C-alpha positions in Angstrom: 0.7 4.9 7.6 -0.3 7.6 5.2 0.4 5.9 2.0 -1.0 2.3 3.3 -3.4 0.3 1.1 -6.7 -0.9 2.5 -8.0 -4.1 0.7 -10.4 -7.0 1.4 -9.4 -10.4 0.7 -11.6 -13.4 0.4 -11.0 -17.1 0.4 -13.4 -19.9 -0.6 -13.2 -23.3 -2.1 -11.4 -24.6 1.0 -8.7 -22.0 1.2 -10.4 -20.4 4.1 -9.3 -23.9 6.0 -5.7 -22.2 5.8 -6.8 -19.0 7.5 -8.5 -20.2 10.6 -12.0 -20.5 8.7 -12.1 -16.9 8.3 -13.2 -16.3 4.8 -12.9 -12.5 4.6 -10.2 -10.2 5.7 -10.1 -6.5 5.6 -6.3 -5.6 5.8 -4.1 -2.5 5.4 -1.0 -3.1 3.7 1.8 -1.1 4.6 3.6 1.3 2.4 6.8 -0.5 0.5 9.7 0.8 -1.7 8.3 -0.9 -4.8 4.6 -1.0 -6.0 2.8 -3.9 -4.7 2.3 -6.6 -7.0 0.6 -10.1 -6.8 3.8 -11.6 -6.0 4.5 -9.3 -3.1 1.0 -9.4 -2.1 1.2 -13.4 -1.7 4.2 -13.1 0.1 2.6 -10.7 2.6 -0.5 -12.9 3.1 1.7 -16.1 3.7 3.8 -14.0 6.4 0.9 -12.4 8.1 -2.3 -14.3 7.7 -1.9 -17.9 6.7 -2.3 -20.1 9.8 -1.4 -23.6 8.6 0.0 -25.6 5.9 1.8 -22.8 3.7 2.9 -25.6 1.2 -0.8 -25.7 0.0 -0.9 -21.9 -0.5 2.6 -21.3 -2.3 5.3 -23.3 -3.2 8.4 -21.5 -4.3 7.2 -18.8 -6.6 4.2 -20.6 -7.6 0.8 -20.6 -6.3 
């Protein structure tokens, strides 16, 4: 993945409960056809990192 994006995500204030009590995640986001946006990042987090209660993380298009 030559054009992947490496980022660190940190969850606190209780949000880490949704991610198996892991506060910091170092991830490599894959190359996508459009530039990464906060919306696309939140969808990726929900699909790849979130372990439980997705309704507490996102609801439709809101956080």
